[in-house]
C-alpha positions in Angstrom: -14.8 50.6 -64.6 -12.8 49.0 -62.1 -9.1 48.8 -63.2 -8.0 46.7 -60.0 -6.5 43.3 -61.0 -3.5 41.3 -60.0 -0.3 41.7 -61.6 3.2 39.4 -62.0 6.3 40.8 -61.8 9.0 42.3 -59.4 7.9 43.9 -56.2 8.8 47.1 -57.5 7.0 46.6 -60.9 4.0 45.3 -58.8 3.9 48.3 -56.5 4.3 50.8 -59.5 1.3 49.4 -61.3 -0.6 48.9 -58.3 -0.1 52.9 -57.9 -1.1 53.2 -61.6 -4.1 51.2 -61.3 -5.0 53.0 -57.8 -4.6 56.3 -59.2 -6.9 55.6 -62.2 -9.8 54.4 -60.0 -9.5 57.8 -57.8 -10.0 60.2 -60.6 -12.7 62.0 -62.3 -13.3 61.4 -66.0 -12.3 65.0 -66.8 -8.7 64.3 -65.3 -8.8 60.7 -67.0 -8.8 62.6 -70.4 -5.5 63.9 -69.8 -3.9 60.8 -68.5 -5.9 58.3 -71.1 -2.9 57.8 -73.4 -0.6 56.8 -70.4 0.3 53.2 -69.3 2.3 53.5 -66.4 2.4 55.3 -63.2 5.5 57.3 -64.0 4.1 58.9 -67.2 0.8 59.5 -65.6 2.6 61.8 -63.0 4.5 63.4 -65.8 0.9 64.1 -67.6 -0.4 65.7 -64.5 2.7 67.7 -63.7 2.2 69.1 -67.1 -1.4 69.9 -67.0 -1.4 71.3 -63.6 2.1 72.5 -62.3 2.9 76.2 -64.0 6.3 75.8 -65.0 8.7 78.2 -63.5 10.8 81.0 -65.2 14.6 80.7 -63.8 15.5 84.0 -65.3 12.4 85.9 -63.6 12.8 83.9 -60.2 16.8 85.0 -60.2 15.6 88.7 -60.7 13.3 88.5 -57.8 15.9 86.6 -55.6 18.8 89.6 -56.5 16.1 92.2 -55.8 14.4 91.0 -52.7 14.2 93.6 -50.2 13.5 93.0 -46.1 10.0 94.6 -45.3 10.1 96.7 -42.1 7.7 94.5 -40.2 9.9 91.1 -41.4 12.4 89.7 -38.9 15.6 89.0 -40.1 14.7 85.0 -39.7 11.6 85.5 -41.8 13.3 87.5 -44.8 16.2 84.4 -44.8 13.5 81.9 -45.1 11.7 83.8 -48.1 15.1 84.1 -50.0 15.9 80.2 -49.4 12.3 79.3 -50.7 12.7 81.5 -53.9 16.5 80.2 -54.2 14.7 76.7 -54.5 13.3 77.9 -57.7 16.2 79.2 -59.2 17.7 75.9 -60.6 21.4 76.6 -59.5 23.5 74.0 -60.3 27.5 73.4 -60.0 28.6 75.2 -63.7 31.7 76.3 -64.9 33.2 80.0 -64.6 32.3 80.7 -68.2 28.7 79.4 -67.8 28.3 81.2 -64.5 29.6 84.6 -66.1 27.1 83.9 -68.9 24.2 83.6 -66.6 25.1 86.8 -64.5 25.4 88.9 -67.9 22.1 87.6 -69.0 20.3 88.5 -66.0 21.9 92.0 -66.1 21.0 92.4 -69.6 17.5 91.5 -69.1 17.1 93.7 -66.2 18.9 96.5 -67.6 17.5 96.7 -70.9 15.3 99.9 -71.5 12.6 98.4 -73.6 9.7 97.2 -71.3 8.2 95.5 -74.5 11.7 93.7 -75.2 12.3 92.8 -71.7 8.5 91.2 -71.6 9.2 89.0 -75.0 12.5 87.9 -73.2 10.9 87.0 -70.1 8.1 84.9 -71.9 11.1 82.6 -72.3 11.5 80.5 -69.3 15.2 79.6 -69.6 17.5 81.3 -72.2 21.5 82.1 -72.5 22.8 85.5 -72.6 23.6 84.8 -76.4 19.8 83.7 -77.0 18.7 86.9 -75.1 21.0 89.3 -77.0 19.9 87.9 -80.4 16.1 88.3 -79.5 16.6 91.5 -78.3 18.3 92.7 -81.2 15.5 91.3 -83.4 13.0 93.0 -81.4 14.9 96.4 -81.2 14.8 96.4 -85.3 11.3 95.0 -85.5 10.2 98.4 -83.4 12.1 100.7 -85.3 10.7 99.2 -88.8 7.3 99.4 -87.1 7.9 103.1 -85.8 8.6 104.2 -89.2 5.4 102.4 -90.7 3.6 104.6 -88.2 5.5 107.8 -88.8 4.6 107.9 -92.5 1.0 107.5 -92.1 0.7 110.4 -89.4 3.1 112.7 -91.5 1.3 112.0 -95.1 -2.1 113.2 -93.6 -1.3 116.8 -92.4 0.9 117.5 -95.6 -2.3 117.0 -97.9 -4.6 118.9 -95.5 -2.1 121.7 -94.9 -1.7 122.3 -98.6 -5.3 122.5 -98.8 -6.0 124.8 -96.1 -2.9 127.0 -97.8 -4.8 127.2 -101.0 -7.9 127.8 -99.6 -6.4 130.6 -97.2 -4.8 132.5 -100.2 -7.9 132.2 -102.4 -9.9 134.0 -99.7 -7.2 136.8 -99.0 -7.2 137.2 -103.0 -11.0 137.8 -103.0 -11.1 140.1 -99.8 -8.5 142.1 -101.6 -10.3 142.3 -104.9 -13.5 143.3 -103.0 -11.6 146.1 -100.8 -10.0 147.5 -103.9 -13.6 147.7 -105.7 -14.9 149.4 -102.9 -12.6 151.9 -102.5 -12.3 152.7 -106.4 -16.3 153.2 -106.2 -16.1 155.5 -103.3 -13.2 157.6 -104.7 -14.9 157.9 -108.0 -18.2 159.4 -106.2 -16.2 161.9 -103.9 -13.3 162.9 -106.3 -13.8 166.5 -108.1 -12.8 164.5 -111.2 -16.3 162.9 -111.4 -17.8 165.9 -112.3 -15.8 166.4 -115.1 -16.9 162.5 -116.3 -13.6 161.3 -115.8 -13.4 158.0 -114.0 -10.7 156.4 -112.1 -8.9 153.5 -113.2 
């Protein structure tokens, strides 16, 4: 299907509509499914960006920026270019001193938290405040503690039952062995004792 046609309106509107129809005519059917609900060039670009551009994680990018080291084979110029390129993904903006402090605390909090599983969950968020990071980490920490209690109850209960059974079985075996030994000793003494000739028995 050819969507090219003449549009009326201002020069800017005409250019945008021409770009829209030209783009539709140059894409495959699979890609068209992504933008089928759009009606102008700007909405097409937004739909394609959402489908194909991976969102950046500001928190992780800033962590990378603050911890990046110059490699032995790198020149200072190349290292500077790396820092500048990474800084472009960190979404630095003019903010107040309070916001700046909160951002630094957030990054230090995520970097310094001891639980790798909590850190992983925090990094799933592309952007969050220090307060949000703290509350989320606190909730995850409690959940991990509660989960550990469930596992501890399961692990401990099984050995207790097995230990009790083993103890009872061992006590029975020892009792039987003692009774057998006593019976053998009594029979031996009865047969070898001088009293056996008198008709008296050992009790």
